[in-house]
N, C-alpha and C positions, 0 to 999 in steps of 0.2 A: 312353405308357403304356395300359395297357387300365381300361376302367370298373370301377366295383366290385360292378357288376350282372355275373352272370354271362353267359357266350358263350352257354348254351344259352337261357338266356331275352331276350337281346336279337335269337338268333335268330327265337325266336317273335315277335318283336315286329315283325321284319324281314318276316314272315312274312304278318301281320297286316296290313300296309301293301298286303301284294300285291293286298288283297281291292279295294283302290281306294276304303276309306272309312275317315276319320280316328275311327277309334275311342273314343278321348274324347271324340268329340260324340254318340256313338250312346247309347241308353238298354239296348240290350242289354248284360248284363256277361258274355255267353260270348264277346265279343270281347277282351275283357281278356287280355293274353299273361299266360301262368302267369306267378307268382311277382311282377307288378305290380299286385296287387289295393291292397295301401296306396296306392301310387301315383295308382291310378284313383281312391281313395274321396277322397284329397288333393288332385287337379284338380277333383274336383266339389265338393269342400268350399268349397277356397279361390279359385279359377282361373275354372269353367265360367261363371259369372255374365258376367263382362268378355269372356271370349274366344271364347262361343259368342252374342254377341248378335249380331241382325241390323243391318247397317247402322252398327255402331259408327265411329266416323269416327280414332278414336286408339288403335286396341287392336287386334292383328293376328289373323284369327281361326283356328279349327284349319288350316286348308287352308296358311296363311301361315307358324303354326308348325311345320308338320311338314316347310318348306324350309329351316329354320333348320339349323343343327350342333347335338350336343349341347353342343358345348361353348361356341359361343355363348350359350344359353340357361343355361347355369351362370354366365358371365360377368358374362350381363344379374342373376342372382340374388345376384351375388356386391358386384356395384359399377357393375350400373349401372341401369338405370328398373325393373328389379324387384327392386331392392335392398330395401324395405320388405319384400314379401312372402317374401324368402328369409330374412329376419334369425333368423328363429326355426326354421329348417333346418338341420341338420347336412351338411358336404361329401357324406358319404354319399346321403344324401336330395337333394340337389339334383343328382347326376350323376344318381341311379336317374328321380326326375322327368321330368330333361333327356331319358335314354333312353325312358321311356314315351312322351314327347309325341313324341318325332319317331320313332320308331321303329328306331333305329340306336346299337350301342354307343358308349359314349363313348371317345374318343381324343385325343390331344395329336399331331394331324398335325405333322409336321417337314417342313421343306422336303427336296426330292430331290437328292443330292450331284449330279445335272444342272442343275441351278438357279444353280450359282455358275457364274463366269467360269474360264477356262482358269489366267487371274493371279489366283486369289483373295488377298484379304487386305487387312489396311488399307493404306491410299497416302495420302500427301498431298494433298489437296483445297487447290488454292488460291486463296487468301482474295480475291486480285485478280480470278478469274473469278466470283463469285458474280452471277448474271444475273437470278434472282428468288426471294426469300425473305420468307419472312413471309405472315400474312394477307391484306394486299394488295398485295402484292409491293413495297412499299416504307413508309418508316416513317411516311408522311402517309396510308395505308389508301387509297388511290386506286383501287386494282384496276386499274391504266390502266399499259401498258408502250409504250417510246419504238418506234419501228420498229428501231433499232440493236438493243435489248436481246431486241424477238422475232425479230427475222430472220426475221420473216414480214409479206407484204403482202395486201393485199386482194386483187389479183390472183391470189395464193397461195391461198387460200383453199376456193375449189371443187373447188381438188387435191388437198386434204388425205384420207389415205387411213392407214390402220390400220397401225401399224409395226411393236407387239409388244402383248401384255397379260400383266401380271402377275398372279398369282392368290393370294391372301394363304389362306392354308389355314385352315380352320375358321371364317371369317369370314363375316357375315352382312351387314356394313357395312365400308364404308372410308371416314372423315372425316378426315382429315390432308392437309396440303396438303404437297404435293413444293416443296422446294429444289432448285436448279440450279445446278451449280458446274462450269464449263466442259463435259466431257463428261459428270460423271456426275449422277444425282439422287438426292438423299437423303429419305427419306420414313421415318413412322413409322406402326404397325399396332394394329389391334384387342387384340392378347392381350400389347401391348408390345415389338413389334418395332422396331428404329430399322435401317433396311436403306439400304445404298448400292448402287446399282445404275447399271449401264452404260446410258447414255443410247438408244446406238444399238441394243443388245441388249437390255435388261431382263434383263442375266445379273446376279447378286449380287456382288457385291467382296468387301463384306464386310458381316455382321450384330452386332447385339448386345439383348439382350433385360431390358429394364425392369420392376419392379414391377407395374406396371399398366397399362392400354390410352394409346397415344399418341394423343390428340384432335386436337390441335395441331401446327403446323408446326414442324420440323424445324432448325434456324439453326445457321448457321458462322460463325463469327469471331474475334477473337484473345480466348485466354483466358489462363491462370494463366503467366506467366513466357513471356508474348506468343507462347505455343503455338497451331498454329490447332486450333479448339478446336468439337466440337460443343454445342450447345444444347437441350434439349427439358423438357418438363414434363410427366408423368403424371398420369393422370388420378384419382389422388389427391394428389396436387399436391408430389409430389415432382420438387426440378428437379434436371436432372443435367450436369455440364460432362464432355466425354469426350474425351480426344487425339485428334485424327482419325487419324494413321501408326499407334498404338498399339491403342487401344480400351481405353487406362487412362481409369477414371473418374479425374478428377483430383478433382470435389470434390460431393458428394450431399447437397441439405439440403431438409426437410420444412418447405413453406411454408404452408398452411392451419392456423389456431388452433382449429378446434373439429374435432371429430368427423366430421361429416358433408361437411367442403368439400371440393371437387373441382375439376377445371379442364378445363372443354372448350376455352375460347379457347388461338388462339398466343400464346407470349410474345414480348415483343419488346427488341430489342438494340439499345442507343442509348449509345454515349459508354460504354463500360465498366461501363452498369447492364443486367441483364436486367430489364424490366420482364415480372411476372407477374399475371394475370387469377385470381380468383380467387369460383368460385362455390358451391353447396351444394347437396346434395341432399335438404335435409331437403324441399324442395317435392314429394318421392315419399315417404319413408319415415313423414311424416306422414298419409298413407292410414292406418295404423296408428293407432289409436283410443287405442291404451296411449302411444302418443309422447308425451311432454310438448311439446306444439309452441309458440311455436319461439325457438329461442336463436340461430342464426346469423346472421352477417352477409355478405354479400360483399363484395370488398376488392382493390385491387390492391397489390403488393408490389414492394419495387427490390431487387434482389440485386447485390451488388460480381459483378462479371462473373469476377474475378479468382478469390476464395475462397468466394463463396457465401452470405457474409455477407448479413444481412437489414440494407441501410440504412433502409429506414422501412417501414413495413405500414399502411393506408392503410384502415382499417374505415368501409365504405359508411355505417353504420347509428350514429350518434353514441351514446355510452355505450354501455350494456350493457340488456340486458333485466328486466325487472321482472315480479312475477309478477301475470297478468292475468283471475283468476279460473280456472273450470274447466271440461273440454267436458261434455258429456251422459253423456259413460261415468265421469265422475268423475275424469279425469288434470288434470295441472295445467297449464295455459296460461302462455305466456311472452310479451311483447310490449317493445320493437317488434324487429320481426326482417323478413331476405330482402333485397331490395335486391342480386341475386346478377349479377356481371358475365361472362357468358357469352362474351363475344369479346375477342378482343384489343383490347389499348390504343394508341393514337393518340400517336405523339410530335409535340411542335411544338417545334423548336427553338431557333426564335429567339425565341418568346414563353420558354420554360422549361417547357413545361407537359407534360400528359399527358391526354389525351382519353378517357376511357371511358363505357359506354352501361350502364346499370343495368335492371335487372327489378324486378317487382313487391316489394309486401309479404306474407309470410306471415302475420302477426296483426295484430289490431286492437289500437291505436288504427296506421295509416299514418304515413310519414316523409314529408317533402318532397324527401328525394333519392332515391326511387321511382320507375323508368319515367323516369329522366333521361339529360340528359347531362350530365357531371360534369368540370372541369377540377383536374388536382391540382398542382401546384410538385412540377418535377422534382427539385429538390433537398432539401425538406424534405418532403414528402410530406402537407403541407397541405393543405387544397381552395382553392383559389383562388372558382371559383364553381361554380355547379350551375343546371341548366335544365330544371325538370319539364315533361312534353311531360301525363300522366295523373295527377293525383292520388288520392289514396282508393283505389287498387288491392291488392285481398288476396285472394290465391289460393293453395291447393296442392292437389294430385292428390286430396285427402280432396272436394274438389268433383265430379270427376267420378266417383264413385266409387257405385253404384244401392245401396250398402247399407251405407257404412263413410264417413257422412260427418262423425264428429263433431270430425275437425279442419280443416271448412271454416270458412272465414270469414263472422260473418253480420254484413252480405252479403256474398257473395261478388262478387269486382271480376273485370272481362274478362280478365286476363290479358297485358296488351298492354306487355310486354319491348321495348327497346331491346334487340335481339339481335346485331348489327350494329357493326363499329367506326365511331366517327366518319371522316366524309372531310374532310382538310384540303388545300381546292383556290384555286388561284387560277384567279378568272372571267376572262371579256376585257376587263374595264375595267381590270383589275391589282388589281384589290382580293385579298384572302384569304377565306376564308369554310368555315364548317363545316356539313358536309350531313351529314342520318342519315335513315333510314327506320327507322320502328317498325311493328312488329304490329297496327298502329291502322289501318295504310293509308294513313298520312298522309309524306309528307314534309317534314322542318324546314329550314330554312339560319338559322344564328345566325352573330351576328359575333364572334369571337375578341376581337377590339378593344375591347368595348363590354360584357365580362361575360357574355358568352352570349345578348347581347339576341337576341330574333327579328327576322329578316330580313323571311322569307317559309315560308309554309306550303302545300301543295298534298294535298290526298284524290285518291288513286286509285288504292284500295281498300276495301273495306267492312272490312277487319279482322276479326282473330278469334285466337284461341292459338296456331294454327299461321301466321298471315300473312293480310292484309299482307304485309310487307316483312318476310322472318324474317329471314336469316343475312349479308344483305350486297346492296351496289350499287357502281356504278363509274364513272369520271367521266374525260373528255378531257379538261377543261377549258372548253369549251362547253356540253355538256350533260352529264346528271346519270342514268346510266341503271338503271332499277328495276324489278326483278321482283317480281310481285306471286302469292304463292301463293292467299291468300283460300280454303282451306280451311273445309269448315262446321262448323269444330271453336268455335262461337260459343259462349261461356260466361256471358257477359251482351251482349244485344244495344244496343251504347251507337249505333246505326245504323241503324234499322230500315227505313227509307225507300231504302236503298242496297244493290244487287245485289249480290251476288258480281260481282268484273272479273278475273279470274286472268289473266296478260299480262306483256308486256316495254313497259314505257313508257320515254320519250325528256322529260327538263324542261330548260328553260332556263333556266341557272345565274343569268342576271339577276335573276328575277321567277317564279320557278318554275312556268312557263306549260307545259303537256302539247305539246311537237311534234310527236308522234308517239306511237300504240301499237298493238301487234299482239298481238290476245287466243291466248290459249293454244285448241289446236286438242281438241274433247272428240272427235272421230273416233278419234284414234291410240291410247284406250284403251278401246274398245270390244272386250270380251271377256276384258281382262286383269286379275286379281285386284292388286287394291293398286296399280294406275294411276290417278294422280290426273292431269288435264288443270290444273297449276301448276307455276309459275316458285319454287323455295324458296330454291335455292342461290345463293351470292354469282355475279355475273357479275364477265367480265376484257373490260378494252377495250382494243385498239391501235389507231392511226390509221386509223380508215374501217371499223372494224368493232368489234361488240360481241358475245361469246361468254357463253351462256347455258345449263346444264343443266336439266332438269326432270324432275320425279316421274313423268313418263311415261316416262323412260331414255333420252330423245332431248338430245343437244346439238346445240346451232343457233348460226349466225353470222347476224347480224344487220347491214343496213346502218347506219353509224353516221347517215348523213343523211336517212334516211324509214324505218327498220326491215327492209326488205325481207329475206329468207332468203336467204341465201349459198350455206350449206351446211347441211346437216340429218345427223346420221347416227343412228341407233338401235344403243345399248348393250347392250339388252338380247338381243340377238341373238350378242352373240360369248360363246365358249365354252371356244375354245384359247387355250390361255397359252402364254409363252414359256417359263415354267420347272418345266411339267410337273405343276401343282397344278392340279384338276378348276375349271372358272372357271363364272362367271355373272355378266351385267351386268344391272344391276336399277336401280330411282331414283336418281337423279343428286339430290344435297343437300347443307347444307352449305357447303364451301371454293368458290370456283371453280376456273376451269382455270387452270392456268399456261399462259403461253407464253413462250417462253424459247430462242434457239440456235436457230430454223426449227422448233421442236417443237410439238405442242401436248399437254399432260400432264391426262387428268381423271378422276376416279372413279368408280365405277358401281358400288352398291351401298348403300343404305340402310333397313336394315329398321325402328326407328324407326318410332311411328306407324301402324304398317299398312301401311308401303309396300314395295315389292318387294327382295326381298334381293338382294344381291350381293357379288363379293368382289374387283374388279377396279381394278387402275390401269392405265390404256391410253395411248400412246402414240402419237402421230398426226404425221405428216409430208406434205410435199407430193410428189406421185408427179411 
């Protein structure tokens, strides 16, 4: 489908790009393509302050915006990080603004026929052949794969080479985690695609399109009438169950209660229940001073895998918000609110519990279950216990605005969520513990047999709104492996005496002592826009090796005993794809790599927070 702007106007935009100067950052109005004067004025009024700010750490500059597709920008204005800015625009205005910003006509690129396997179609997936599934690769969210499942040893790692690269059309980032079932890879995409790919070649066996982006893992298990079923949740909190062999929607259920509810974490599947994390985009839409901030709460919901019925819905904020004064624009404020659940729930089958990490409050007064690790009864949905790591943390994106701060809590908090799934691990002495890293730069170990009592804590980073420990850790039962981002997005400096220290760390599970650390290399990012020497994505471990992707676009393998780098691959140089879609590697963020069946799979491309965009799923195998 062509964009709503005329092709002639789009052509003139493309000609403007040829000058090599981002026209929407220039003051010379003659650079504005004919027909796009209104969009130029809109950008100058509503966008330029942030997107042309020198050195802005969380917002992409104009050069990075030009690297995105119009479809990616429209999606951001509709459902993504720019939803507040796009709320008052018509669909046509969003399209034309995206065309103006990128210099390209809006299209909805589709997969070419050559992308599909010769035997395309919905074919059965053997439920007994599931090798890796979910955020942490297992219900305990450890990020660890056994040697048998991984099919790779430490000796194989230096011989890994790129087997194929799959390009997602129009995408600027790929943030879902593949599920490996035998010789198939099932993965979600940034515009609602759900695809089954052939593991050996990357060709598409079948596809499905959901209502919104799929940001968490796609799960495979037993569904209605014991049928092999694909389960997933889209960004708008629609949960789906699809028959694997027909593509039929067996059930679909909208989970989130609030108009801004969303899901960024992966669901978990356990004993006939689909456990769904619920977050909220209020942290973003509250950037509008006219928005009545804030009334949403994070949640975890349990759905019957056979029917989609909601068995329970645990609202993180107890009770419901009440009026809490007005902001400086005269808009009504509400409290308490927030405590989103960004990551996947962790299942503790033996204790009958589900663990989740929560984020900050959006308004004051704050609550005692924000920035916390909580335990929920898996049968009833009732809170069993809560461990709060950072009290009194209240923050919205209004706090980062240079002009519209009316919905920023006074005083603002440091924004130190738990963005990762808690890891349930048995340490060397046989005791099970919960381990979780926080954006504060602290790793916490809790006792699940003593109501979440603190066993030890270790600071390994300065911490900031972009990590600290951002999206995850991994453990092999001896050490906990923690990537530290420590980007300079400090809202409130709660550790002024601590220097930033991005890199990979190994901690002894018995006492939290740092066994080894490897700093991130600044040299890799010299001369690269949107490149940071930081580790933000979740890692994955196999016996003897830890794999971790970086915001510099590299994926590396570290020796588990001493941190020595065994293998290093720069994904930013990858452009050829197996499916004929123009490709580009970029920052690696969000989910960790998947190692299963003798192969390694990783995403490449993450444009949020000003990072390098990309649209690839990469597959590696030993040569």
